[in-house]
N, C-alpha and C positions, 0 to 999 in steps of 0.2 A: 504494500500500500504506500503510495507516494505521499510525501508530506508537502503541503503547500507552503510557500515562503511566508515568513511572518509579515503581518500587515503593519503598515506605518500607523502609529498612534499620534495623530495630530495634536490632541490635547496634551499628551505627555511631552511632545516636542515644544509646544508653546510654553509649558511649565519649565522645561529645561532652559529655554531662551531667557525667560524672566528671572529664573533662579540665578543663572550665571551672570546676567546683567547686574543684579543686586549684589552678587558676590564681588564682582570687579568694582562696583561703585563703593563698596565698603573699603576698598583699597585706594580710592581716589580716582578711578577711571570714570569718565562721564557715562552716566547711565544710558543715555540714548545711543552713544557709541557702542556700548556693550550690547544693547538690544539689536543694533544693526549687525555687528560682527557675528553674534551668535545666530541671528536669523540666516545670514549667509552660510554659516557653518552647518546649520541644521537643514538647509535647503538641498533638495535633490538636483535642482537646476544649477548649472555651472556658474551662472551670473544672473543678476536681477537689475532692473531699472529702479530708479528712486521711487517711481510710482508703484511698482510691484512691492518694494520693501515697505513703503508707507501703508499700502493696503494690507499686507501681511501683519503689520504692527498696529494697525488701526489708528494711524496718525496722518497728518498732512505731509505731502512731499517736502514742503518748506520746513516742517518739524524735524526732518532728518538730514537736511542739507549740511548743517554744521557738523553733525556726527560723521557724515561721509567725508567731508574735508579733513577732519581730524584723523580718521582712519587711513585716508590716502596719504596724509602727511607722515604718519607712522610707518607707512609702507606695509600695512596689514591688508589693505584693500587696494585693488588696481581698478582704474577707470578705463573702460574700453568703449569706443564709439559704436553706436548701432548703425550699420550700413544703411544709407538712404534716409537717415533720420537725424534730427538735432539732439536726440537723447543719447545718454550714455548708459552703459551697463556696468555693474560693479561685481567684482569677484574677489574671493580670498586669494591673496598672494600665496604661491606655493611655499611651504615651510615658513609661514608668516610668524609663528611664535618663536621659532629659532632665529629668524632674521631680526625681529624686534629685540630679542635678547642680545644678539651680537651687536646691533647698532647702539644699544644703551650701555654697553660695557664700559665706555669711557666715563659714564656717570659714577660708576663704582670708585674709580680713581679720584674723581672730583670730590666725592663725599669723604673718602678716606683721607685725602690731603687736607680738606677743610677741617675735619675732626682733629687731625694731627696738629694743625696750627692752633686750634682752639684749646688743645691740651696745654700747649705752652702758654697761651694767654690766660688760662685758668690757674696758672701757678704750678703746673706739672701734674704728673700722674698720681701724686700722693695726696692731692686735695680731693675732696668729695666730687666736685665738678670735673676735675681732671681725670679721675678714675672712670667716671661714666663716659666721658668723651673718648678716653683711651679704649674702652671696651667697644665703642662704636667704630673707632678707627681700625682696631684690630679685626673686628668682624668683617668690615667691608674690604680690608686688605686681603683677608683670607678668601673671601668670595672671589675677589678679583684674581687672586693667584690660582684658584682651583676651578673656576668656571670654564676657562678654555679647555682643560682636560675633559671636563664633563660634556662640553659641547662636541668635542672630538669623539667621545664615546657614543654620544647620541648619533652622530653621522655614521659611525661604523655599524651601530645597531640597525639603523635604518637601511643601510646598504645590505646587510645580511638578510633583513626582512624581504627586500626586493629580489634577492637571489642573484645568480650570475647574469651578467649582461648578455643579451642574445646578439 
């Protein structure tokens, strides 16, 4: 007896989009940008217009234009012209989470360096403020030192998942 493929649960997908948008918003990511990016991720369509995204989210196209600009700026979403139209379609950039992480790695050094300068300004690591700032500096330095290896491991893992090139 053949099994039919699982059916898509649209309500569960909408719940996922909203949950993830709230989760990222808790970390400071704009909520509408989160809704847009997870709508694109949850869509079977390879790309969607602003009108399609707005309809799926129940908002006006103008309501998502800032989110789209933000996501394009982060290089998480790519803009593609619709042939024969003035409209654009938007799609997730391949490996966007990886690419955003790589692009933001310089921020780790900036934070670590600033915290290091603040340690000195606070009177050194032996002051209460200096100790907290040193902990921040050391953490971000550790992440900066170890993240490249982790990203390399991810690339190797992904290559193994794809199998040998044909």
